[in-house]
PDB file of N, CA, C and O in Angstrom, chain B, residues numbered from 101:
ATOM      1  N   MET B 101      50.850  30.472-243.256  1.00  0.00           N
ATOM      2  CA  MET B 101      50.372  31.696-243.846  1.00  0.00           C
ATOM      3  C   MET B 101      51.545  32.467-244.427  1.00  0.00           C
ATOM      4  O   MET B 101      52.686  32.373-243.976  1.00  0.00           O
ATOM      5  N   SER B 102      51.204  33.220-245.434  1.00  0.00           N
ATOM      6  CA  SER B 102      52.262  33.993-246.089  1.00  0.00           C
ATOM      7  C   SER B 102      52.479  35.333-245.385  1.00  0.00           C
ATOM      8  O   SER B 102      51.698  35.748-244.529  1.00  0.00           O
ATOM      9  N   ARG B 103      53.546  35.979-245.772  1.00  0.00           N
ATOM     10  CA  ARG B 103      53.874  37.276-245.182  1.00  0.00           C
ATOM     11  C   ARG B 103      52.797  38.305-245.542  1.00  0.00           C
ATOM     12  O   ARG B 103      52.475  39.161-244.718  1.00  0.00           O
ATOM     13  N   GLY B 104      52.243  38.242-246.736  1.00  0.00           N
ATOM     14  CA  GLY B 104      51.185  39.167-247.157  1.00  0.00           C
ATOM     15  C   GLY B 104      49.938  39.017-246.309  1.00  0.00           C
ATOM     16  O   GLY B 104      49.296  40.008-245.963  1.00  0.00           O
ATOM     17  N   ALA B 105      49.585  37.763-245.967  1.00  0.00           N
ATOM     18  CA  ALA B 105      48.405  37.531-245.128  1.00  0.00           C
ATOM     19  C   ALA B 105      48.626  38.094-243.733  1.00  0.00           C
ATOM     20  O   ALA B 105      47.727  38.703-243.152  1.00  0.00           O
ATOM     21  N   TRP B 106      49.843  37.888-243.188  1.00  0.00           N
ATOM     22  CA  TRP B 106      50.141  38.434-241.855  1.00  0.00           C
ATOM     23  C   TRP B 106      50.101  39.968-241.866  1.00  0.00           C
ATOM     24  O   TRP B 106      49.594  40.592-240.934  1.00  0.00           O
ATOM     25  N   ASN B 107      50.636  40.555-242.922  1.00  0.00           N
ATOM     26  CA  ASN B 107      50.601  42.023-243.020  1.00  0.00           C
ATOM     27  C   ASN B 107      49.164  42.531-243.128  1.00  0.00           C
ATOM     28  O   ASN B 107      48.829  43.580-242.578  1.00  0.00           O
ATOM     29  N   LEU B 108      48.323  41.787-243.834  1.00  0.00           N
ATOM     30  CA  LEU B 108      46.914  42.178-243.954  1.00  0.00           C
ATOM     31  C   LEU B 108      46.215  42.090-242.604  1.00  0.00           C
ATOM     32  O   LEU B 108      45.445  42.983-242.248  1.00  0.00           O
ATOM     33  N   ILE B 109      46.471  41.034-241.856  1.00  0.00           N
ATOM     34  CA  ILE B 109      45.866  40.881-240.525  1.00  0.00           C
ATOM     35  C   ILE B 109      46.354  41.988-239.596  1.00  0.00           C
ATOM     36  O   ILE B 109      45.559  42.564-238.852  1.00  0.00           O
ATOM     37  N   LYS B 110      47.656  42.293-239.629  1.00  0.00           N
ATOM     38  CA  LYS B 110      48.197  43.349-238.763  1.00  0.00           C
ATOM     39  C   LYS B 110      47.612  44.712-239.130  1.00  0.00           C
ATOM     40  O   LYS B 110      47.305  45.520-238.253  1.00  0.00           O
ATOM     41  N   SER B 111      47.461  44.960-240.429  1.00  0.00           N
ATOM     42  CA  SER B 111      46.925  46.262-240.835  1.00  0.00           C
ATOM     43  C   SER B 111      45.456  46.397-240.442  1.00  0.00           C
ATOM     44  O   SER B 111      45.003  47.493-240.113  1.00  0.00           O
ATOM     45  N   LYS B 112      44.707  45.290-240.474  1.00  0.00           N
ATOM     46  CA  LYS B 112      43.305  45.347-240.051  1.00  0.00           C
ATOM     47  C   LYS B 112      43.190  45.561-238.545  1.00  0.00           C
ATOM     48  O   LYS B 112      42.289  46.263-238.086  1.00  0.00           O
ATOM     49  N   LYS B 113      44.090  44.965-237.780  1.00  0.00           N
ATOM     50  CA  LYS B 113      44.040  45.144-236.327  1.00  0.00           C
ATOM     51  C   LYS B 113      44.495  46.550-235.924  1.00  0.00           C
ATOM     52  O   LYS B 113      44.036  47.088-234.916  1.00  0.00           O
ATOM     53  N   ASN B 114      45.381  47.134-236.697  1.00  0.00           N
ATOM     54  CA  ASN B 114      45.888  48.466-236.386  1.00  0.00           C
ATOM     55  C   ASN B 114      45.067  49.579-237.039  1.00  0.00           C
ATOM     56  O   ASN B 114      45.449  50.748-236.979  1.00  0.00           O
ATOM     57  N   PHE B 115      43.949  49.221-237.659  1.00  0.00           N
ATOM     58  CA  PHE B 115      43.143  50.225-238.359  1.00  0.00           C
ATOM     59  C   PHE B 115      42.634  51.284-237.392  1.00  0.00           C
ATOM     60  O   PHE B 115      42.780  52.479-237.649  1.00  0.00           O
ATOM     61  N   ASN B 116      42.031  50.853-236.272  1.00  0.00           N
ATOM     62  CA  ASN B 116      41.500  51.815-235.302  1.00  0.00           C
ATOM     63  C   ASN B 116      42.608  52.635-234.661  1.00  0.00           C
ATOM     64  O   ASN B 116      42.427  53.823-234.393  1.00  0.00           O
ATOM     65  N   VAL B 117      43.743  52.017-234.415  1.00  0.00           N
ATOM     66  CA  VAL B 117      44.870  52.741-233.822  1.00  0.00           C
ATOM     67  C   VAL B 117      45.319  53.854-234.764  1.00  0.00           C
ATOM     68  O   VAL B 117      45.574  54.976-234.324  1.00  0.00           O
ATOM     69  N   GLY B 118      45.415  53.554-236.038  1.00  0.00           N
ATOM     70  CA  GLY B 118      45.821  54.564-237.024  1.00  0.00           C
ATOM     71  C   GLY B 118      44.822  55.702-237.123  1.00  0.00           C
ATOM     72  O   GLY B 118      45.198  56.870-237.218  1.00  0.00           O
ATOM     73  N   ILE B 119      43.534  55.344-237.099  1.00  0.00           N
ATOM     74  CA  ILE B 119      42.485  56.376-237.165  1.00  0.00           C
ATOM     75  C   ILE B 119      42.567  57.282-235.946  1.00  0.00           C
ATOM     76  O   ILE B 119      42.514  58.505-236.079  1.00  0.00           O
ATOM     77  N   TYR B 120      42.696  56.697-234.763  1.00  0.00           N
ATOM     78  CA  TYR B 120      42.769  57.504-233.537  1.00  0.00           C
ATOM     79  C   TYR B 120      44.028  58.370-233.513  1.00  0.00           C
ATOM     80  O   TYR B 120      43.974  59.521-233.078  1.00  0.00           O
ATOM     81  N   ARG B 121      45.146  57.840-233.969  1.00  0.00           N
ATOM     82  CA  ARG B 121      46.386  58.623-233.990  1.00  0.00           C
ATOM     83  C   ARG B 121      46.270  59.797-234.964  1.00  0.00           C
ATOM     84  O   ARG B 121      46.697  60.907-234.648  1.00  0.00           O
ATOM     85  N   ARG B 122      45.696  59.558-236.140  1.00  0.00           N
ATOM     86  CA  ARG B 122      45.515  60.649-237.101  1.00  0.00           C
ATOM     87  C   ARG B 122      44.535  61.682-236.577  1.00  0.00           C
ATOM     88  O   ARG B 122      44.744  62.883-236.745  1.00  0.00           O
ATOM     89  N   GLY B 123      43.459  61.219-235.941  1.00  0.00           N
ATOM     90  CA  GLY B 123      42.487  62.153-235.367  1.00  0.00           C
ATOM     91  C   GLY B 123      43.075  62.971-234.237  1.00  0.00           C
ATOM     92  O   GLY B 123      42.830  64.174-234.140  1.00  0.00           O
ATOM     93  N   LEU B 124      43.857  62.316-233.375  1.00  0.00           N
ATOM     94  CA  LEU B 124      44.485  63.025-232.258  1.00  0.00           C
ATOM     95  C   LEU B 124      45.515  64.032-232.759  1.00  0.00           C
ATOM     96  O   LEU B 124      45.596  65.146-232.242  1.00  0.00           O
ATOM     97  N   SER B 125      46.298  63.648-233.756  1.00  0.00           N
ATOM     98  CA  SER B 125      47.285  64.600-234.284  1.00  0.00           C
ATOM     99  C   SER B 125      46.591  65.767-234.986  1.00  0.00           C
ATOM    100  O   SER B 125      47.072  66.897-234.907  1.00  0.00           O
ATOM    101  N   ALA B 126      45.477  65.522-235.669  1.00  0.00           N
ATOM    102  CA  ALA B 126      44.723  66.618-236.290  1.00  0.00           C
ATOM    103  C   ALA B 126      44.133  67.534-235.225  1.00  0.00           C
ATOM    104  O   ALA B 126      44.107  68.752-235.401  1.00  0.00           O
ATOM    105  N   LEU B 127      43.660  66.959-234.125  1.00  0.00           N
ATOM    106  CA  LEU B 127      43.107  67.754-233.029  1.00  0.00           C
ATOM    107  C   LEU B 127      44.187  68.614-232.374  1.00  0.00           C
ATOM    108  O   LEU B 127      43.955  69.787-232.081  1.00  0.00           O
ATOM    109  N   ILE B 128      45.348  68.042-232.147  1.00  0.00           N
ATOM    110  CA  ILE B 128      46.454  68.803-231.541  1.00  0.00           C
ATOM    111  C   ILE B 128      46.905  69.920-232.476  1.00  0.00           C
ATOM    112  O   ILE B 128      47.156  71.036-232.023  1.00  0.00           O
ATOM    113  N   LEU B 129      47.012  69.640-233.760  1.00  0.00           N
ATOM    114  CA  LEU B 129      47.380  70.662-234.732  1.00  0.00           C
ATOM    115  C   LEU B 129      46.344  71.781-234.765  1.00  0.00           C
ATOM    116  O   LEU B 129      46.698  72.958-234.835  1.00  0.00           O
ATOM    117  N   SER B 130      45.075  71.418-234.716  1.00  0.00           N
ATOM    118  CA  SER B 130      44.007  72.419-234.703  1.00  0.00           C
ATOM    119  C   SER B 130      44.070  73.287-233.449  1.00  0.00           C
ATOM    120  O   SER B 130      43.877  74.500-233.527  1.00  0.00           O
ATOM    121  N   LEU B 131      44.337  72.678-232.297  1.00  0.00           N
ATOM    122  CA  LEU B 131      44.459  73.449-231.055  1.00  0.00           C
ATOM    123  C   LEU B 131      45.652  74.402-231.099  1.00  0.00           C
ATOM    124  O   LEU B 131      45.560  75.538-230.633  1.00  0.00           O
ATOM    125  N   ILE B 132      46.759  73.945-231.653  1.00  0.00           N
ATOM    126  CA  ILE B 132      47.941  74.805-231.760  1.00  0.00           C
ATOM    127  C   ILE B 132      47.653  75.990-232.675  1.00  0.00           C
ATOM    128  O   ILE B 132      47.984  77.127-232.338  1.00  0.00           O
ATOM    129  N   LEU B 133      47.040  75.734-233.830  1.00  0.00           N
ATOM    130  CA  LEU B 133      46.712  76.821-234.753  1.00  0.00           C
ATOM    131  C   LEU B 133      45.700  77.786-234.147  1.00  0.00           C
ATOM    132  O   LEU B 133      45.820  78.997-234.338  1.00  0.00           O
ATOM    133  N   SER B 134      44.710  77.279-233.425  1.00  0.00           N
ATOM    134  CA  SER B 134      43.726  78.146-232.779  1.00  0.00           C
ATOM    135  C   SER B 134      44.372  79.016-231.711  1.00  0.00           C
ATOM    136  O   SER B 134      44.037  80.193-231.580  1.00  0.00           O
ATOM    137  N   THR B 135      45.291  78.445-230.953  1.00  0.00           N
ATOM    138  CA  THR B 135      45.991  79.217-229.922  1.00  0.00           C
ATOM    139  C   THR B 135      46.844  80.314-230.549  1.00  0.00           C
ATOM    140  O   THR B 135      46.866  81.442-230.057  1.00  0.00           O
ATOM    141  N   ILE B 136      47.539  79.990-231.624  1.00  0.00           N
ATOM    142  CA  ILE B 136      48.359  80.991-232.307  1.00  0.00           C
ATOM    143  C   ILE B 136      47.484  82.114-232.852  1.00  0.00           C
ATOM    144  O   ILE B 136      47.828  83.288-232.715  1.00  0.00           O
ATOM    145  N   MET B 137      46.357  81.763-233.467  1.00  0.00           N
ATOM    146  CA  MET B 137      45.452  82.790-234.003  1.00  0.00           C
ATOM    147  C   MET B 137      44.889  83.659-232.892  1.00  0.00           C
ATOM    148  O   MET B 137      44.789  84.875-233.055  1.00  0.00           O
ATOM    149  N   ALA B 138      44.519  83.064-231.768  1.00  0.00           N
ATOM    150  CA  ALA B 138      43.981  83.840-230.643  1.00  0.00           C
ATOM    151  C   ALA B 138      45.036  84.790-230.096  1.00  0.00           C
ATOM    152  O   ALA B 138      44.724  85.938-229.781  1.00  0.00           O
ATOM    153  N   LEU B 139      46.271  84.335-229.978  1.00  0.00           N
ATOM    154  CA  LEU B 139      47.344  85.204-229.491  1.00  0.00           C
ATOM    155  C   LEU B 139      47.619  86.349-230.460  1.00  0.00           C
ATOM    156  O   LEU B 139      47.879  87.473-230.029  1.00  0.00           O
ATOM    157  N   LEU B 140      47.566  86.080-231.756  1.00  0.00           N
ATOM    158  CA  LEU B 140      47.761  87.142-232.740  1.00  0.00           C
ATOM    159  C   LEU B 140      46.638  88.171-232.691  1.00  0.00           C
ATOM    160  O   LEU B 140      46.888  89.369-232.821  1.00  0.00           O
ATOM    161  N   ILE B 141      45.407  87.711-232.503  1.00  0.00           N
ATOM    162  CA  ILE B 141      44.275  88.637-232.402  1.00  0.00           C
ATOM    163  C   ILE B 141      44.395  89.491-231.149  1.00  0.00           C
ATOM    164  O   ILE B 141      44.151  90.697-231.199  1.00  0.00           O
ATOM    165  N   ILE B 142      44.765  88.886-230.029  1.00  0.00           N
ATOM    166  CA  ILE B 142      44.927  89.643-228.780  1.00  0.00           C
ATOM    167  C   ILE B 142      46.056  90.656-228.923  1.00  0.00           C
ATOM    168  O   ILE B 142      45.924  91.791-228.467  1.00  0.00           O
ATOM    169  N   LYS B 143      47.166  90.263-229.549  1.00  0.00           N
ATOM    170  CA  LYS B 143      48.284  91.187-229.745  1.00  0.00           C
ATOM    171  C   LYS B 143      47.872  92.344-230.641  1.00  0.00           C
ATOM    172  O   LYS B 143      48.216  93.492-230.359  1.00  0.00           O
ATOM    173  N   ALA B 144      47.146  92.065-231.711  1.00  0.00           N
ATOM    174  CA  ALA B 144      46.706  93.130-232.614  1.00  0.00           C
ATOM    175  C   ALA B 144      45.731  94.070-231.915  1.00  0.00           C
ATOM    176  O   ALA B 144      45.727  95.269-232.192  1.00  0.00           O
ATOM    177  N   TYR B 145      44.915  93.550-231.024  1.00  0.00           N
ATOM    178  CA  TYR B 145      43.947  94.387-230.310  1.00  0.00           C
ATOM    179  C   TYR B 145      44.650  95.328-229.334  1.00  0.00           C
ATOM    180  O   TYR B 145      44.303  96.506-229.255  1.00  0.00           O
ATOM    181  N   PHE B 146      45.626  94.826-228.595  1.00  0.00           N
ATOM    182  CA  PHE B 146      46.289  95.650-227.586  1.00  0.00           C
ATOM    183  C   PHE B 146      47.366  96.564-228.168  1.00  0.00           C
ATOM    184  O   PHE B 146      47.821  97.478-227.481  1.00  0.00           O
ATOM    185  N   ASP B 147      47.781  96.343-229.408  1.00  0.00           N
ATOM    186  CA  ASP B 147      48.788  97.197-230.032  1.00  0.00           C
ATOM    187  C   ASP B 147      48.177  98.296-230.897  1.00  0.00           C
ATOM    188  O   ASP B 147      48.884  98.903-231.701  1.00  0.00           O
ATOM    189  N   LEU B 148      46.886  98.564-230.751  1.00  0.00           N
ATOM    190  CA  LEU B 148      46.252  99.621-231.537  1.00  0.00           C
ATOM    191  C   LEU B 148      46.777 100.982-231.097  1.00  0.00           C
ATOM    192  O   LEU B 148      46.953 101.215-229.901  1.00  0.00           O
ATOM    193  N   PRO B 149      47.031 101.892-232.050  1.00  0.00           N
ATOM    194  CA  PRO B 149      47.472 103.228-231.654  1.00  0.00           C
ATOM    195  C   PRO B 149      46.305 104.030-231.079  1.00  0.00           C
ATOM    196  O   PRO B 149      45.138 103.698-231.289  1.00  0.00           O
ATOM    197  N   LYS B 150      46.648 105.097-230.347  1.00  0.00           N
ATOM    198  CA  LYS B 150      45.588 105.942-229.800  1.00  0.00           C
ATOM    199  C   LYS B 150      44.862 106.624-230.947  1.00  0.00           C
ATOM    200  O   LYS B 150      45.478 107.009-231.941  1.00  0.00           O
ATOM    201  N   ARG B 151      43.563 106.769-230.806  1.00  0.00           N
ATOM    202  CA  ARG B 151      42.764 107.389-231.846  1.00  0.00           C
ATOM    203  C   ARG B 151      42.869 108.906-231.761  1.00  0.00           C
ATOM    204  O   ARG B 151      43.068 109.472-230.686  1.00  0.00           O
ATOM    205  N   ALA B 152      42.732 109.545-232.902  1.00  0.00           N
ATOM    206  CA  ALA B 152      42.723 111.005-232.952  1.00  0.00           C
ATOM    207  C   ALA B 152      41.272 111.458-233.093  1.00  0.00           C
ATOM    208  O   ALA B 152      40.557 110.995-233.981  1.00  0.00           O
ATOM    209  N   TYR B 153      40.841 112.361-232.219  1.00  0.00           N
ATOM    210  CA  TYR B 153      39.478 112.876-232.240  1.00  0.00           C
ATOM    211  C   TYR B 153      39.503 114.329-232.691  1.00  0.00           C
ATOM    212  O   TYR B 153      40.395 115.089-232.314  1.00  0.00           O
ATOM    213  N   TYR B 154      38.519 114.709-233.498  1.00  0.00           N
ATOM    214  CA  TYR B 154      38.432 116.061-234.024  1.00  0.00           C
ATOM    215  C   TYR B 154      37.042 116.617-233.758  1.00  0.00           C
ATOM    216  O   TYR B 154      36.063 115.874-233.681  1.00  0.00           O
ATOM    217  N   ALA B 155      36.971 117.954-233.617  1.00  0.00           N
ATOM    218  CA  ALA B 155      35.694 118.641-233.440  1.00  0.00           C
ATOM    219  C   ALA B 155      35.612 119.758-234.472  1.00  0.00           C
ATOM    220  O   ALA B 155      36.605 120.432-234.749  1.00  0.00           O
ATOM    221  N   THR B 156      34.427 119.949-235.037  1.00  0.00           N
ATOM    222  CA  THR B 156      34.214 121.029-235.990  1.00  0.00           C
ATOM    223  C   THR B 156      32.757 121.450-235.940  1.00  0.00           C
ATOM    224  O   THR B 156      31.880 120.679-235.552  1.00  0.00           O
ATOM    225  N   SER B 157      32.522 122.688-236.339  1.00  0.00           N
ATOM    226  CA  SER B 157      31.143 123.174-236.407  1.00  0.00           C
ATOM    227  C   SER B 157      30.594 123.021-237.816  1.00  0.00           C
ATOM    228  O   SER B 157      29.421 123.310-238.054  1.00  0.00           O
ATOM    229  N   GLY B 158      31.397 122.584-238.727  1.00  0.00           N
ATOM    230  CA  GLY B 158      30.977 122.445-240.111  1.00  0.00           C
ATOM    231  C   GLY B 158      31.446 123.609-240.956  1.00  0.00           C
ATOM    232  O   GLY B 158      31.537 123.489-242.178  1.00  0.00           O
ATOM    233  N   VAL B 159      31.746 124.734-240.327  1.00  0.00           N
ATOM    234  CA  VAL B 159      32.222 125.917-241.036  1.00  0.00           C
ATOM    235  C   VAL B 159      33.722 126.084-240.824  1.00  0.00           C
ATOM    236  O   VAL B 159      34.467 126.363-241.763  1.00  0.00           O
ATOM    237  N   THR B 160      34.143 125.911-239.603  1.00  0.00           N
ATOM    238  CA  THR B 160      35.561 126.078-239.270  1.00  0.00           C
ATOM    239  C   THR B 160      36.320 124.784-239.547  1.00  0.00           C
ATOM    240  O   THR B 160      35.714 123.714-239.594  1.00  0.00           O
ATOM    241  N   PRO B 161      37.622 124.865-239.727  1.00  0.00           N
ATOM    242  CA  PRO B 161      38.395 123.629-239.915  1.00  0.00           C
ATOM    243  C   PRO B 161      38.398 122.797-238.637  1.00  0.00           C
ATOM    244  O   PRO B 161      38.222 123.341-237.547  1.00  0.00           O
ATOM    245  N   PRO B 162      38.592 121.507-238.754  1.00  0.00           N
ATOM    246  CA  PRO B 162      38.568 120.639-237.568  1.00  0.00           C
ATOM    247  C   PRO B 162      39.677 120.993-236.577  1.00  0.00           C
ATOM    248  O   PRO B 162      40.780 121.385-236.957  1.00  0.00           O
ATOM    249  N   VAL B 163      39.345 120.840-235.300  1.00  0.00           N
ATOM    250  CA  VAL B 163      40.289 121.068-234.212  1.00  0.00           C
ATOM    251  C   VAL B 163      40.567 119.715-233.576  1.00  0.00           C
ATOM    252  O   VAL B 163      39.643 118.994-233.201  1.00  0.00           O
ATOM    253  N   GLU B 164      41.851 119.373-233.457  1.00  0.00           N
ATOM    254  CA  GLU B 164      42.183 118.085-232.839  1.00  0.00           C
ATOM    255  C   GLU B 164      41.965 118.169-231.334  1.00  0.00           C
ATOM    256  O   GLU B 164      42.403 119.114-230.678  1.00  0.00           O
ATOM    257  N   LEU B 165      41.284 117.172-230.807  1.00  0.00           N
ATOM    258  CA  LEU B 165      40.983 117.123-229.381  1.00  0.00           C
ATOM    259  C   LEU B 165      41.984 116.229-228.666  1.00  0.00           C
ATOM    260  O   LEU B 165      42.563 115.322-229.263  1.00  0.00           O
ATOM    261  N   THR B 166      42.176 116.491-227.404  1.00  0.00           N
ATOM    262  CA  THR B 166      43.043 115.665-226.575  1.00  0.00           C
ATOM    263  C   THR B 166      42.179 114.636-225.855  1.00  0.00           C
ATOM    264  O   THR B 166      41.244 114.991-225.138  1.00  0.00           O
ATOM    265  N   ALA B 167      42.495 113.378-226.049  1.00  0.00           N
ATOM    266  CA  ALA B 167      41.720 112.317-225.405  1.00  0.00           C
ATOM    267  C   ALA B 167      42.065 112.264-223.923  1.00  0.00           C
ATOM    268  O   ALA B 167      43.237 112.297-223.546  1.00  0.00           O
ATOM    269  N   LEU B 168      41.036 112.182-223.091  1.00  0.00           N
ATOM    270  CA  LEU B 168      41.227 112.103-221.646  1.00  0.00           C
ATOM    271  C   LEU B 168      40.940 110.687-221.172  1.00  0.00           C
ATOM    272  O   LEU B 168      40.186 109.947-221.805  1.00  0.00           O
ATOM    273  N   ASP B 169      41.541 110.328-220.068  1.00  0.00           N
ATOM    274  CA  ASP B 169      41.292 109.004-219.497  1.00  0.00           C
ATOM    275  C   ASP B 169      40.015 108.972-218.672  1.00  0.00           C
ATOM    276  O   ASP B 169      39.465 107.900-218.420  1.00  0.00           O
ATOM    277  N   ALA B 170      39.535 110.144-218.245  1.00  0.00           N
ATOM    278  CA  ALA B 170      38.337 110.212-217.404  1.00  0.00           C
ATOM    279  C   ALA B 170      37.466 111.372-217.884  1.00  0.00           C
ATOM    280  O   ALA B 170      37.858 112.134-218.767  1.00  0.00           O
ATOM    281  N   ARG B 171      36.277 111.493-217.286  1.00  0.00           N
ATOM    282  CA  ARG B 171      35.367 112.583-217.639  1.00  0.00           C
ATOM    283  C   ARG B 171      35.919 113.918-217.157  1.00  0.00           C
ATOM    284  O   ARG B 171      36.782 113.966-216.280  1.00  0.00           O
ATOM    285  N   ASN B 172      35.413 114.996-217.736  1.00  0.00           N
ATOM    286  CA  ASN B 172      35.778 116.333-217.284  1.00  0.00           C
ATOM    287  C   ASN B 172      34.944 116.653-216.048  1.00  0.00           C
ATOM    288  O   ASN B 172      33.747 116.919-216.155  1.00  0.00           O
ATOM    289  N   MET B 173      35.566 116.628-214.893  1.00  0.00           N
ATOM    290  CA  MET B 173      34.849 116.860-213.637  1.00  0.00           C
ATOM    291  C   MET B 173      34.911 118.324-213.202  1.00  0.00           C
ATOM    292  O   MET B 173      34.337 118.687-212.175  1.00  0.00           O
ATOM    293  N   THR B 174      35.602 119.168-213.973  1.00  0.00           N
ATOM    294  CA  THR B 174      35.699 120.576-213.606  1.00  0.00           C
ATOM    295  C   THR B 174      34.530 121.342-214.195  1.00  0.00           C
ATOM    296  O   THR B 174      33.800 120.827-215.043  1.00  0.00           O
ATOM    297  N   SER B 175      34.356 122.585-213.737  1.00  0.00           N
ATOM    298  CA  SER B 175      33.259 123.409-214.244  1.00  0.00           C
ATOM    299  C   SER B 175      33.665 124.189-215.486  1.00  0.00           C
ATOM    300  O   SER B 175      32.816 124.826-216.110  1.00  0.00           O
ATOM    301  N   THR B 176      34.928 124.156-215.858  1.00  0.00           N
ATOM    302  CA  THR B 176      35.368 124.874-217.056  1.00  0.00           C
ATOM    303  C   THR B 176      35.261 123.960-218.265  1.00  0.00           C
ATOM    304  O   THR B 176      35.626 122.786-218.191  1.00  0.00           O
ATOM    305  N   PRO B 177      34.758 124.492-219.390  1.00  0.00           N
ATOM    306  CA  PRO B 177      34.658 123.657-220.595  1.00  0.00           C
ATOM    307  C   PRO B 177      36.036 123.431-221.214  1.00  0.00           C
ATOM    308  O   PRO B 177      36.956 124.228-221.035  1.00  0.00           O
ATOM    309  N   LEU B 178      36.149 122.347-221.930  1.00  0.00           N
ATOM    310  CA  LEU B 178      37.421 122.019-222.561  1.00  0.00           C
ATOM    311  C   LEU B 178      37.633 122.805-223.850  1.00  0.00           C
ATOM    312  O   LEU B 178      38.774 123.079-224.222  1.00  0.00           O
ATOM    313  N   LEU B 179      36.556 123.170-224.536  1.00  0.00           N
ATOM    314  CA  LEU B 179      36.639 123.947-225.772  1.00  0.00           C
ATOM    315  C   LEU B 179      36.097 125.342-225.526  1.00  0.00           C
ATOM    316  O   LEU B 179      35.160 125.531-224.750  1.00  0.00           O
ATOM    317  N   THR B 180      36.693 126.315-226.193  1.00  0.00           N
ATOM    318  CA  THR B 180      36.153 127.670-226.100  1.00  0.00           C
ATOM    319  C   THR B 180      34.882 127.741-226.930  1.00  0.00           C
ATOM    320  O   THR B 180      34.805 127.110-227.984  1.00  0.00           O
ATOM    321  N   PRO B 181      33.879 128.498-226.481  1.00  0.00           N
ATOM    322  CA  PRO B 181      32.637 128.579-227.248  1.00  0.00           C
ATOM    323  C   PRO B 181      32.842 129.368-228.539  1.00  0.00           C
ATOM    324  O   PRO B 181      33.689 130.258-228.615  1.00  0.00           O
ATOM    325  N   ASP B 182      32.049 129.021-229.548  1.00  0.00           N
ATOM    326  CA  ASP B 182      32.102 129.740-230.819  1.00  0.00           C
ATOM    327  C   ASP B 182      31.492 131.122-230.640  1.00  0.00           C
ATOM    328  O   ASP B 182      30.507 131.295-229.923  1.00  0.00           O
ATOM    329  N   VAL B 183      32.090 132.092-231.297  1.00  0.00           N
ATOM    330  CA  VAL B 183      31.567 133.458-231.231  1.00  0.00           C
ATOM    331  C   VAL B 183      30.424 133.564-232.228  1.00  0.00           C
ATOM    332  O   VAL B 183      30.624 133.334-233.420  1.00  0.00           O
ATOM    333  N   PRO B 184      29.218 133.913-231.757  1.00  0.00           N
ATOM    334  CA  PRO B 184      28.106 134.030-232.705  1.00  0.00           C
ATOM    335  C   PRO B 184      28.256 135.296-233.542  1.00  0.00           C
ATOM    336  O   PRO B 184      28.642 136.351-233.037  1.00  0.00           O
ATOM    337  N   SER B 185      27.948 135.174-234.805  1.00  0.00           N
ATOM    338  CA  SER B 185      27.995 136.346-235.692  1.00  0.00           C
ATOM    339  C   SER B 185      26.590 136.577-236.227  1.00  0.00           C
ATOM    340  O   SER B 185      25.997 135.705-236.861  1.00  0.00           O
ATOM    341  N   ASP B 186      26.069 137.780-235.954  1.00  0.00           N
ATOM    342  CA  ASP B 186      24.704 138.105-236.378  1.00  0.00           C
ATOM    343  C   ASP B 186      24.658 138.676-237.783  1.00  0.00           C
ATOM    344  O   ASP B 186      23.586 138.713-238.388  1.00  0.00           O
ATOM    345  N   ASP B 187      25.779 139.119-238.321  1.00  0.00           N
ATOM    346  CA  ASP B 187      25.750 139.737-239.642  1.00  0.00           C
ATOM    347  C   ASP B 187      25.851 138.716-240.775  1.00  0.00           C
ATOM    348  O   ASP B 187      25.849 139.102-241.944  1.00  0.00           O
ATOM    349  N   GLU B 188      25.937 137.448-240.463  1.00  0.00           N
ATOM    350  CA  GLU B 188      25.952 136.411-241.491  1.00  0.00           C
ATOM    351  C   GLU B 188      24.532 136.110-241.933  1.00  0.00           C
ATOM    352  O   GLU B 188      23.621 136.041-241.107  1.00  0.00           O
ATOM    353  N   ILE B 189      24.341 135.931-243.226  1.00  0.00           N
ATOM    354  CA  ILE B 189      23.030 135.553-243.748  1.00  0.00           C
ATOM    355  C   ILE B 189      22.987 134.034-243.802  1.00  0.00           C
ATOM    356  O   ILE B 189      23.816 133.393-244.448  1.00  0.00           O
ATOM    357  N   LYS B 190      22.016 133.480-243.119  1.00  0.00           N
ATOM    358  CA  LYS B 190      21.880 132.031-243.077  1.00  0.00           C
ATOM    359  C   LYS B 190      20.784 131.607-244.045  1.00  0.00           C
ATOM    360  O   LYS B 190      19.676 132.143-244.026  1.00  0.00           O
ATOM    361  N   VAL B 191      21.107 130.654-244.875  1.00  0.00           N
ATOM    362  CA  VAL B 191      20.168 130.167-245.872  1.00  0.00           C
ATOM    363  C   VAL B 191      19.525 128.905-245.339  1.00  0.00           C
ATOM    364  O   VAL B 191      20.207 127.991-244.875  1.00  0.00           O
ATOM    365  N   ILE B 192      18.200 128.863-245.409  1.00  0.00           N
ATOM    366  CA  ILE B 192      17.458 127.675-244.984  1.00  0.00           C
ATOM    367  C   ILE B 192      17.341 126.752-246.190  1.00  0.00           C
ATOM    368  O   ILE B 192      16.789 127.154-247.215  1.00  0.00           O
ATOM    369  N   PRO B 193      17.836 125.552-246.095  1.00  0.00           N
ATOM    370  CA  PRO B 193      17.724 124.636-247.241  1.00  0.00           C
ATOM    371  C   PRO B 193      16.279 124.208-247.461  1.00  0.00           C
ATOM    372  O   PRO B 193      15.500 124.056-246.520  1.00  0.00           O
ATOM    373  N   GLU B 194      15.955 124.022-248.714  1.00  0.00           N
ATOM    374  CA  GLU B 194      14.579 123.615-249.056  1.00  0.00           C
ATOM    375  C   GLU B 194      14.497 122.147-249.338  1.00  0.00           C
ATOM    376  O   GLU B 194      13.419 121.636-249.641  1.00  0.00           O
TER     377      GLU B 194
END
């Protein structure tokens, strides 16, 4: 047999080995990329800055609120109440 025939026989016998090696390397590459993406998403989630909260009545300018870690368990309110004004004319929208 010639060298070409032997190479053809060897390539046919190694066909499945080549397919499995390419599939395994693609799977490993996919797992590495997925792990990197997951780590980047987790890092971006935990590195978010604290949010700024504002309160307004619609008439007054917004007041920046201080974010608390827990509920207000005291009996005192966190914001001072708005002073009602009776001399203002309120228009009812139609």
